[in-house]
Structures are given as C-alpha cells and as structure tokens.
C-alpha positions as CSV (number, residue, x, y, z in Angstrom):
1,X,9.7,0.8,1.7
2,X,6.4,2.2,3.0
3,X,3.9,-0.5,3.7
4,X,6.4,-3.2,2.8
5,X,5.6,-5.2,6.0
6,X,2.0,-4.0,6.4
7,X,-0.8,-6.5,6.6
8,X,-0.9,-10.3,6.8
9,X,1.7,-11.9,4.6
10,X,0.2,-14.4,2.1
11,X,2.4,-16.6,0.0
12,X,0.6,-18.2,-2.9
13,X,1.6,-20.6,-5.7
14,X,0.9,-20.4,-9.4
15,X,-2.8,-20.5,-10.4
16,X,-4.1,-20.0,-6.9
17,X,-6.7,-17.2,-6.5
18,X,-7.1,-14.4,-4.0
19,X,-10.6,-13.5,-3.1
20,X,-12.4,-10.3,-4.3
21,X,-15.7,-9.6,-2.6
22,X,-17.8,-6.5,-2.7
23,X,-18.9,-6.9,1.0
24,X,-15.6,-5.8,2.6
25,X,-12.8,-3.9,0.9
26,X,-9.3,-5.4,1.0
27,X,-6.0,-4.0,0.0
28,X,-3.5,-6.4,-1.6
29,X,0.1,-5.1,-1.6
30,X,2.2,-7.1,-4.0
31,X,5.6,-7.8,-2.4
32,X,6.9,-10.3,-4.9
33,X,5.8,-12.3,-8.0
34,X,3.1,-11.5,-10.5
35,X,-0.7,-11.4,-10.3
36,X,-3.3,-11.4,-13.0
37,X,-6.6,-9.5,-12.8
38,X,-9.1,-11.3,-14.9
39,X,-12.8,-11.7,-15.5
40,X,-15.0,-14.4,-16.9
41,X,-15.4,-14.0,-20.7
42,X,-17.4,-17.2,-21.3
43,X,-18.2,-20.6,-19.7
44,X,-14.6,-21.7,-20.5
45,X,-12.5,-18.6,-21.0
46,X,-11.2,-15.7,-18.9
47,X,-10.0,-12.4,-20.1
48,X,-6.9,-10.8,-18.6
49,X,-7.6,-7.2,-17.5
50,X,-4.3,-6.3,-15.9
51,X,-1.0,-7.4,-14.5
52,X,0.1,-6.6,-11.0
53,X,3.9,-6.4,-10.2
54,X,5.9,-6.0,-7.0
55,X,5.0,-2.6,-5.5
56,X,1.5,-2.5,-7.0
57,X,-1.5,-2.0,-4.7
58,X,-4.9,-3.5,-5.5
59,X,-8.0,-2.4,-3.8
60,X,-10.9,-4.8,-4.2
61,X,-13.3,-1.8,-4.1
62,X,-11.7,-0.6,-7.3
63,X,-12.2,-4.0,-9.1
64,X,-14.3,-3.6,-12.3
65,X,-17.9,-4.7,-11.9
66,X,-17.5,-7.7,-14.2
67,X,-18.6,-11.4,-13.7
68,X,-16.0,-13.5,-12.1
69,X,-13.4,-10.9,-11.4
70,X,-10.5,-12.5,-9.7
71,X,-6.8,-12.1,-8.8
72,X,-4.8,-15.2,-10.0
73,X,-1.2,-15.9,-9.1
74,X,1.0,-16.1,-12.2
75,X,4.2,-16.8,-10.4
76,X,5.0,-17.7,-6.8
77,X,3.8,-14.6,-5.1
78,X,3.8,-12.9,-1.7
79,X,1.2,-10.2,-1.0
80,X,0.4,-8.2,2.1
81,X,-3.3,-8.3,2.9
82,X,-4.9,-5.4,4.7
83,X,-8.6,-4.9,5.6
84,X,-10.0,-1.7,4.1
85,X,-10.6,0.0,7.5
86,X,-7.0,-0.6,8.6
87,X,-5.6,0.6,5.3
88,X,-7.7,3.7,5.3
89,X,-6.5,4.5,8.8
90,X,-2.9,4.2,7.7
91,X,-3.5,6.3,4.6
92,X,-5.4,9.1,6.5
93,X,-3.0,9.1,9.4
94,X,0.3,9.4,7.5
95,X,0.9,11.8,4.6
96,X,3.9,9.8,3.3
97,X,1.7,6.7,3.0
98,X,-1.1,8.6,1.4
99,X,1.3,10.0,-1.2
100,X,2.8,6.5,-1.7
101,X,-0.6,4.9,-2.3
102,X,-1.7,7.7,-4.6
103,X,1.6,7.4,-6.6
104,X,1.4,3.6,-6.9
105,X,-2.3,3.8,-7.9
106,X,-1.5,6.4,-10.6
107,X,1.4,4.3,-11.9
108,X,-0.9,1.3,-12.2
109,X,-3.6,3.2,-14.0
110,X,-1.0,4.7,-16.4
111,X,0.4,1.2,-17.2
112,X,-3.1,-0.1,-17.7
113,X,-4.0,2.7,-20.1
114,X,-0.7,2.1,-22.0
115,X,-1.8,-1.5,-22.7
116,X,-5.2,-0.4,-23.8
117,X,-3.9,2.1,-26.3
C-alpha cells in the first residue's frame, strides 16, 4: 500500500502518548492498532474526539485547537512518523500518493461526522 513503509516506525504500548505540537507539523500513518484523539475536559477527565484505525493518517496541523490535545495508544500500535516537510514533498511529487492521502482524509472526516450525528 502507498506510504505503508514511509517514515520512522514507532511501536507503542497501550496508554502511551504521541506528541502533538504546533511548532512542527508531523504526519502519523497508523499501520496497526488503535489510537485515540482526545483533549482535556477538566483537571481529571479527558474527552475522546476521534478514533484512528489502520490506514488512517493524522496531521498534527489539523488537530483541533483544544487544551491538552493528544494521541493516546488504545491497543499495541505501530505508526509511521513523517515530518511535515517530507510528507508534503511526497504528496506534491506523486499524484497517486496525493490521491491516497486525500481519500484517507475524507474517509476519516466522514467517519468522524457519522459519530457526531
């Protein structure tokens, strides 16, 4: 599959977090497992915003501007981590990859909207 081996492979265990920063965009490509996108709801609680499944692509630049937004590993997970500049070069340089990323982003958005409705 396109981008399957792209980026640095990160293997994480349940409850570990992946960093989301506004300073430098990062693309996370979910290869296996399940990730939770969540935000701080109060001092002791978090609100789940979305689930990420294998094949999903998460851009930190598209994270909602909420306090404590984080990616938390729900099951043993492997992701590919690409810095934003490298990912953009791949997307711009290859029409098949551009189409793949757009399709995966659209699928994720549709799934998120389904859960909101």
